[in-house]
C-alpha positions in Angstrom: 107.8 37.5 109.3 107.2 38.5 112.9 109.8 39.4 115.5 109.1 38.7 119.2 111.3 39.5 122.2 111.2 37.8 125.5 112.3 40.2 128.2 112.4 40.7 132.0 112.9 43.7 134.1 115.3 41.8 136.3 117.5 38.7 136.2 116.6 35.3 137.5 112.9 35.3 136.5 113.3 32.3 134.2 113.2 34.2 130.9 115.7 32.0 129.0 113.9 28.9 130.2 110.6 30.3 128.8 112.4 31.2 125.5 113.9 27.7 125.1 110.6 26.0 125.6 108.9 28.4 123.1 111.5 27.6 120.5 110.7 23.9 120.8 107.0 24.5 120.7 107.3 26.8 117.7 109.0 24.1 115.7 106.4 21.5 116.8 103.8 23.9 115.3 105.8 23.8 112.1 107.0 27.4 112.3 110.4 28.0 110.7 112.3 30.2 113.1 115.6 32.0 113.7 116.4 32.6 117.3 118.8 35.2 118.7 120.5 35.4 122.1 120.8 39.2 122.6 122.4 39.0 126.1 126.0 39.6 125.1 127.4 40.0 128.6 126.2 36.6 129.8 124.7 34.6 126.9 123.2 31.3 127.9 120.5 30.3 125.5 123.0 28.0 123.7 123.2 25.9 126.8 119.7 24.6 126.2 120.4 23.4 122.6 123.0 21.1 121.1 124.6 23.4 118.5 127.2 23.4 115.8 129.2 26.6 115.3 128.9 27.6 111.7 130.4 31.1 111.6 132.3 33.5 113.9 132.8 37.2 113.2 134.9 39.7 115.0 133.0 42.6 116.3 134.8 45.9 116.3 132.9 48.3 118.5 135.6 50.6 119.8 139.0 52.0 119.1 142.3 52.1 121.0 145.3 54.4 120.7 148.7 53.1 119.8 152.0 55.0 119.9 154.6 54.4 117.2 157.9 54.4 119.1 160.0 55.4 116.2 158.0 58.6 115.6 157.4 59.5 119.3 159.4 62.6 120.5 158.5 62.0 124.1 157.0 65.5 124.5 154.4 64.3 127.1 151.6 66.2 125.4 149.6 63.1 125.0 150.2 62.1 128.7 149.0 65.5 129.9 145.9 65.5 127.8 144.7 61.9 128.5 141.9 62.2 131.0 141.9 58.5 131.6 145.5 58.0 132.6 145.9 55.4 129.9 149.4 56.5 128.8 152.5 55.7 130.8 156.1 55.5 129.5 154.8 56.4 126.1 152.7 53.2 125.9 148.9 53.0 125.9 147.1 50.7 128.3 144.3 49.3 126.1 142.1 48.6 129.2 142.2 52.2 130.4 142.0 53.7 126.9 138.5 54.9 126.0 139.3 55.5 122.4 138.5 59.2 122.5 141.3 60.1 120.1 142.6 63.2 122.0 146.1 61.9 122.0 146.0 61.4 118.3 144.6 65.0 117.9 147.3 66.7 120.0 150.4 64.7 119.0 152.8 67.1 117.2 154.7 64.3 115.4 151.7 62.2 114.3 153.1 59.3 116.4 149.6 58.2 117.7 147.2 56.2 115.5 143.8 54.9 116.4 143.1 51.2 115.6 139.9 49.2 115.7 140.0 46.7 118.5 138.0 43.5 118.8 135.2 44.2 121.3 133.5 40.8 120.9 132.3 38.1 118.6 129.1 37.3 116.8 128.4 33.6 116.2 126.0 31.7 114.0 125.2 28.2 115.1 123.1 25.3 113.6 120.6 23.6 115.9 117.8 21.0 115.4 115.3 23.9 115.8 116.8 26.4 113.4 119.7 28.8 113.1 120.8 30.6 116.3 122.6 33.9 116.2 124.4 34.9 119.4 127.3 37.0 120.6 129.7 37.7 123.3 131.2 41.0 124.4 134.7 40.9 125.8 135.3 41.8 129.4 135.5 45.6 129.9 134.2 46.4 126.5 131.3 48.8 125.8 128.8 49.1 122.9 126.6 46.3 124.0 123.6 47.9 122.2 125.6 48.1 118.9 126.6 44.4 119.0 122.9 43.5 119.7 121.9 45.5 116.7 124.4 43.5 114.6 123.0 40.2 116.0 119.5 41.3 115.1 120.5 42.4 111.6 122.2 39.1 110.9 119.1 37.3 112.2 116.9 39.2 109.8 119.3 38.5 106.9 119.1 34.7 107.6 115.3 34.9 108.1 114.7 36.7 104.9 117.1 34.5 102.9 115.5 31.3 104.1 111.9 32.7 104.2 111.5 32.1 107.9 108.2 32.7 109.8 109.5 34.1 113.0 112.5 35.6 114.8 112.6 34.9 118.5 114.8 37.1 120.7 116.1 36.2 124.1 116.9 39.6 125.5 119.1 40.6 128.4 117.7 41.3 131.9 116.9 44.9 132.9 116.2 48.0 130.8 119.7 48.9 129.6 121.3 49.3 126.1 121.0 45.6 125.2 117.3 45.5 126.0 116.6 48.7 124.1 118.4 47.3 121.1 116.5 44.0 121.5 113.1 45.7 121.6 113.4 48.2 118.8 111.1 47.3 116.0 109.7 44.0 117.4 106.0 43.1 117.1 105.4 41.6 120.5 107.2 41.6 123.9 106.6 38.8 126.4 107.6 40.0 129.8 108.6 37.3 132.3 108.3 38.4 135.9 108.2 36.8 139.3 106.1 37.2 142.5 108.5 39.5 144.5 108.6 43.2 145.3 111.6 43.6 143.0 109.8 41.6 140.3 106.9 44.1 140.4 109.2 47.1 140.5 111.2 46.0 137.6 108.1 44.9 135.7 106.9 48.5 135.9 110.2 49.7 134.5 110.2 47.3 131.5 106.5 48.1 130.8 107.5 51.8 130.4 110.2 50.8 127.9 107.9 48.5 126.0 105.2 51.2 125.8 107.8 53.7 124.6 108.4 51.6 121.5 104.6 51.0 121.1 105.0 47.3 121.3 102.2 44.9 122.3 103.1 43.8 125.9 102.2 40.4 127.3 103.0 39.3 130.9 103.9 35.9 132.3 104.2 35.3 136.1 106.8 32.6 136.6 107.0 30.6 139.9 103.7 32.4 141.0 103.0 29.9 143.8 106.1 30.9 145.8 104.2 34.0 146.8 100.6 34.0 145.7 99.7 37.3 147.5 102.5 39.0 145.5 101.3 37.3 142.3 97.9 38.7 142.9 99.3 42.1 143.4 101.1 41.8 140.0 97.8 40.7 138.4 96.0 43.7 139.9 98.7 46.0 138.5 98.4 44.4 135.1 94.6 44.7 135.1 94.8 48.4 136.1 97.2 49.0 133.3 95.3 46.9 130.7 98.1 44.4 130.3 97.3 40.9 129.3 98.6 38.1 131.5 99.1 35.0 129.4 99.8 32.5 132.1 101.0 31.8 135.6 103.7 29.2 135.7 104.1 27.2 138.9 107.4 26.6 140.7 108.7 23.2 139.5 111.8 21.3 140.3 111.7 19.8 136.8 113.0 23.1 135.5 116.1 22.7 137.6 116.5 19.2 136.2 116.1 20.5 132.6 118.8 23.1 133.1 121.2 20.5 134.5 120.4 18.3 131.5 120.9 21.2 129.1 117.5 21.0 127.4 114.3 23.0 127.6 111.9 21.8 130.2 109.2 20.9 127.7 111.6 18.3 126.3 112.8 17.2 129.7 109.4 16.4 131.1 106.3 17.5 129.1 104.0 16.3 131.9 105.3 18.4 134.7 103.4 21.5 135.9 105.8 24.0 134.4 105.7 22.3 131.0 101.9 22.0 130.9 101.6 25.8 131.7 104.2 26.6 129.1 102.4 24.5 126.4 99.1 26.3 127.3 100.8 29.7 127.3 102.4 29.0 123.9 98.9 28.3 122.5 97.7 31.7 123.7 100.9 33.5 122.6 100.9 32.0 119.1 97.5 33.6 118.5 99.3 37.0 118.4 101.7 35.9 115.7 
């Protein structure tokens, strides 16, 4: 079983559109897959597939203090020691509380207790292309890397149980905690970039992260014909750093139509320029599996 992650140094490069099409093409090649949306701040892979929710789990990634009124002696020690200003009138504001536990430690009457709080949810959904594991972090919550690790663990459990061939991960944009958790231990990373200065800059950053984990990096330049000079500069960078460019995908209005229709572009119009490039790119990519 192989694990592949589709990443991008920045948002808006078309990473999820590429992932959605690859999921369709993998199934057409008779590969049994599990796919995971590991962008827990703004998950959107499910928008490309009709899915049926099979399971929802609460994710407890943090704690929050709570004061028992009947045991509180109103000494103000907890108020004085809370560096986040989360305690007022002997009540804890769960949004301001960071769950550090200092109030619990200093309370002379043991009136403060720490409770696990729901930081987000992990979902398992059924689609025509295989099971999808995805998650959502609640607003203001932290531990995005931890919930991604849980999503990946659940994906592996399903893949091993059902003897699946491939786990395909749609990572978050950037190089933060979610992306680090998405890349750890995968076999291949496909980096989707775009022909802009920020696209090249963020490509350099994500390449550094991929190399840190000693993962095989492959590069795709999406919407390359919007700025062919910049696309050539990215190609030169990849050549100097011995990075393989799988394919250049042209800008295509059919992708916009596919997004509006809620389906991957290779299902929306398999004869458009973007679909043809994606089909060819999948053929090259699948040789690495």
